[in-house]
N, C-alpha and C positions, 0 to 999 in steps of 0.2 A: 504494500500500500504506500508507494513512494515514487518520487521522480528520480530517474536513474540516468547517468551519463556514462556511455560506453565509449572508450577510446580504442580505435582501431590502429594499432601501431605497426602497420605494414612496412614503414620506413623508419621505425624507431620513434622516439619521443624526446623532446627537450622542453624546458620550462616555457620558453617563448612560443614554441609550437602548440603546447597545451592551451596557453592563454589565447593564442590566435584562433585556434579551433573554436573555443567557447565564444569569443567575440564574433566570429563568423557565423556561429549558430544563433546569435541574437543578444548576447550580453553587451550592454551599451558601454563603449570604450570610455566615454566621459565619466560614467559612474564608476567604472573600474579605476580610472585615474584618480577620481575624488577619494576613493577608499585608500588607495596607495599613498596619497598625499598626507594621510594621517601619520605615516612613518616619520619619526623625528630625525630625518636626514634629508638634505636637499641636494641640489646639483645634478638633477636628472630630469629627463623629459620622456614621456611615454606616448608613442604614436602607433597607429594601425594603418597598414598600407595594403590595398587590394593587389594581389598578384596572381599569376597563373604558374602552375608547375605541370609540365607535360599536358597542357591543355585543360587542366582542372583549376577552377577558380578557388582561391583561398585567401587568407589574411595573414600577412607577415607583421609580427610585432617588433617594434624597435624600441629599445630602452637606451637612450643616449645619456651617458653618465660621464661626469668629469673624471679624468684619470687621477688615481690616488695610490699612494703606497701603503695605505692602511690595510692591515691584515686583521680581520675580526675573528675572535674566538667564538665557539658555539654559545658560550654564556653571553657574549656581547650581542650576538644576533637575537638570542632569546629576549634580552632586555629591550632591544629596539622594538620587537613585536609586542611585548607586554605593554610598553609605554604608549603604543600607538592608539589604544582604545578602539581597536577594530571591532566590527560585529562579532559576536561571540563565536559563531561557527567558523568564520574566517580566521579568527585568532587561533582556535583549536586546530584547525587544519594546517595552517602555516607552521605552527609550533611542532605539530606531529611530523611534518616533512623534514624540518631541520633537526629534530630530535632523532629521527631515523638515520639521517646522514651522520650526525655526531656519533651515534653508537657504532656505526660501521667504520667510520674513520678512526675512532678510538681503538677499535679492535685491530685495524690494519696497522696503526702506528703505535699500538701498545701504550696508550695513555688514557686517563679518564675522559669520558665524552665531553664534559664541560670545558676541558682544557684544549680540545682539538682546535687547531687553527684552520679556518676556512679560507682558502685562497680564492680560486675562481668562484666558488659557491658563496663566499662571504662578500663578494663585490656587490655594490648597490644594484647593478642590473639584475643579478641573480636573485637578490632579495625581492626586488620588484616583480620579477617573473613568478616567484612562488606566491607572494601575497596577491598579485594580480590574478593568478589562476584561481586561487581560493575565493577571491572577490567575485570573479566571473561565475564560478559555481553557485555562489550565494545569489547572485542576481538572476540566475536561471532557476533558482529554487530547487537545486539538485540535492537530494537526500543521500543517494548512494552513488559510488563510483565503481565501474567495472572496466575491465580491459581485456583485449585480445592477447594472444601470445606476442611477446615483444621482440622485434628484430634488432640484430646487432650487426655492425660491420666488422672488418678485420684490419690487420696492420698495426700501426702504432699511432698514438696521439700525443701531442705536445702539451705538457702541463707545467705548473710551477715546480713540480718535482722532477722535471725533465721528461724524456720520452717514456711512455708507459704503453703496455699492450692494450689493444682495442678489442673488446670493450674494457674500459678501465676497471681496475680491481674494485673500486667503490661501487660501480654499476653492477657488477656480477654479484657482489655481496648484498647489495640492496634488494636484488631480485631473486634471492635464494627462495626456493619454493614456488616461484612463479614460472609459468611456461615461457620459454624463450627459444630463439633459434638464430643461427648466423646466416648472413648473406655474403656473397662474394663481392663486397663493396668496400673499397679502401677509404672509408670515411667513418667518422664517429656518428653513428645514427642515434644512439641513445646516450644521453648525457647524465651525469650524476644528478642534476636538478630534476630532469624528467623521471629518472628512476626513483628518486626520493619521493616525488609526488605520488607515483603509483604505489610504492611500498607503504606509504602512510595512509593513503586514501582508498585504494582499491580493495573491495571486499569480495570480489568475484572475478574469476579469470575464465576466458574461453570465448566462444562465439557470441554473437549478439544475443543478449538475454530477452525473454519474452517482454514485450512492451508495445504500447501504441506510440509510434514515433511522433514527436511534436516539433523537433528541430534537428538539423544536421549542420555541420560546418567542417571546414578544413583549415588547419594551421600550418603555415609554411616554415620550413627550415631555411637557413641562409644559403647553403651549398646547392648548386644545381647538379643533380645526379644524372648519369648517362641513360640508365635503363629503367628508371622508375621515378614517379613524382616524389619529391622530398616533402611529404605532407604527413600529418597525423589527422585522422578523421575522428570527430566526435558525433555520436548519435544520442540525442536526448529524448527520453520517452517516459510515458506514464504507465507504471505497473498497475495502477488502480483500476484501469479499464480492461485489464487482462484477467481471464478467469483464474481464480486462485486454485492451487492444487486441491483436488477433491479427496474424498475418503477412498483409500485403495480397496478394491474388491477383486475377487477372482470369479470369472464366468466359466462354469463347467458344463459340458454338453456331451450327449451321446445320441446316436441314432438307433432306433429299434424298429423291427418290422414284424415281430412275432409276439407282441404283448397285447393283452386284452385291455379294454377300457378300465375295468376294475383294477387291473395290475398297475396301469399308468396312474390312476387316481391314488392308489396306495403308495406308489413311488413318490409322488409329490408330497403326500403327508409325511412320509418317512424323511424326506429331505428337509422339510421344515422343522421336524422334530430334532434332526441332527444339527440344527443351528443355522441353516441357510436363511439369508435375508428374504429370499423369494424363490419360488420354483414354479415352472410352467411347462406345458406340452404344446408343441407346434406341429400340425400336420405337414408332412413333406412327401416328395416323390423321389424314390431312390432309383438306382440303376435298374434297367429292364422294366421300368414302369411300375415297380412295386410300391404300393402305398405304405407309408411308414410314419413314425412320429419322432420328433426331436425332443428329448427331455433335457431341460436346462435348469441350472441352479446358480444363484448368485450368493456368494458367501464371503465372509471375512477371510483374508489370506491365512490367518492363524488356524482357521477351521477347514481350509481347503482340502487337506488330505483326508480328514474325517468325512466330509461331505462327498468327496470323490468315491470313497469306499462304499458309502451307502448308495450312491448313484449306480455304480457298477453292480452291486449286489441285488438291488431291487428291480433293475431292468434286465438282468442277465446278460448285460453287454460284455464283450471281450476287451473293451477299452474305453477310456474317457479322455476327451481333449479339454484344454482349458487355456485361458489367456487372462492376463492381468489388466484391469481397467480401473477407472475412477468413477465415483458417483458423487453427486452434490445433493444430498437430501435436504429438503426445506425444513425450516423450524416448525415444530408442531408440539401440541400438548395433549395429554389424555385427561378427559374429565368424565363425569358420570352424572346421569339424571335418573329420575324416578318415573316409571310407567306402571300404573296400577299397583304400586307397592313393590315393584321389582326394580333393582338397579340395572341400568343399561349404560355401558361405556360408549363414549364418543371420542373420536380423534378430531382435533381442531387445527386446521392449517390456515394459510392466508386465503380468506374469503370462502372457506369451505368447512362444513361440518359433516363428518362421516360416521354413521352408527356402526358399532361392532356387530357384524352379521350374526355371529353365534349367539350373542346376548339377545338380539332381537328375535331370533328363531325360538329360543327358550321361552321368552315372554309371550310370544304369539301362541305357543302350545299351551301354556298355563292359563292364558286369559281368554282364548278363543278368538282373539282379534286376528286380522290378517297381518301378514308380515309387513306389507306396505303401510298399513295403518300404524303399527308399532313404530316403524322407522320414522314416519312423519311426525308422530307425537313426540318421540325422543328429540328429533331435531328442533321442533318448535319449543319444547321445554328448555333446551339449552339456550336458544336465542332469547327467549323471554328472560331467563336468569342473567344472561350476559348483559342485556340491555338494562336490567334493574341494577346490577352491580356497577355498570358504567355510570348510571345516573347518580347512584348513592355515593360514588367516590368523586363526584364533582367533575366528571369527564376523564378521570384517570383510568388507565386500562385495568381490567380485573386482575387479581392476583392469580398465580398459577394454582390450579386446583389439585387436590389429592383425593384418594378414595374416602378419606375421613370427612370430606365436606358433605357427603350424601348419606351418612349413616355409618354405623359401626361395621368394620370389616371390609366393606366395599365389594363383597362377593355375593353372587346369587345364592338364595336359600337352597339348602340341599335338595328339597323336593322340586325345585325348579330346574335342576341340572339333569 
């Protein structure tokens, strides 16, 4: 029940690419800039440029910052973000990204995370990239972040520590446990900033998750690649309009062509007694034109084996087939009314009242009324009581009823069974 942003990292991901994709998807660059301007540091300008990469339109983010020799520690960067009075979720997400990077760098350099020196990632442009990405997520009202497998290049990359293997050690450490793969591209496709954002924010990895798409965008990298667009795609969507996972059930079936009607009826009763949610018989035509019946049962997976044994035993079948499914039962409650002194159970759902058939049959036999009449009286009694309860509660919905509401025990008298 949330808004999700899925990053498609087919050419890797960097901080400016992530922000560019979100701006391209609809996050207002002026509002992103306004949030970033709360950072207690100046000397930078944030701009968005429309570009194309291999014929695909996207947005390239530029953070123009004054050159400085300042090297910030993880503690310094954290203090800048804390002081900025950012929106709460922006603050938490930005801190999580830098904390993830600090833990990894601390492990790689064997020092406490708070003492780690951020070189490229501590520069103001990288800080704006991270905070700006988190601000754009907030402006798009994104609750969850997901990602595809992440692409990496090969070769070497130049850093403040000199030449390092590509992907950089911090990138591979940040993406431990995430699906990644390499491309035969001699370029840094995934940067530490991009990896830190995914490591801190992504809660789901893999293909596009179920959603109703509301926006898409592409964020461009700086380098033009020969054989692919240097872009990251973001797809923003609403999970709330997608059917939620249902209750798992197993559907068991078998075909029989040598059972009598009485045997089939007994099989259905036996399946229900074995715990099946429902059981039914369907007329079918088998090979060589033989008339037959398909006997089906719907059961909880935990009872699947038990119900399958009953299905095979009661039909005399040599085999049973099955498949796992989902069901979405609607909310309902069970109530009880009185007809001529006998309790009759009713099931109440959205806009419908259904009388328990067996109860109505027993009452009809005891009172001499027709089954149709007993059913009609029971439904009318429930509606009358429901309307009375609704009025007496000042328009509030009636409370959920139990068997004790209509007399002791809630069972039919022994002589009525």
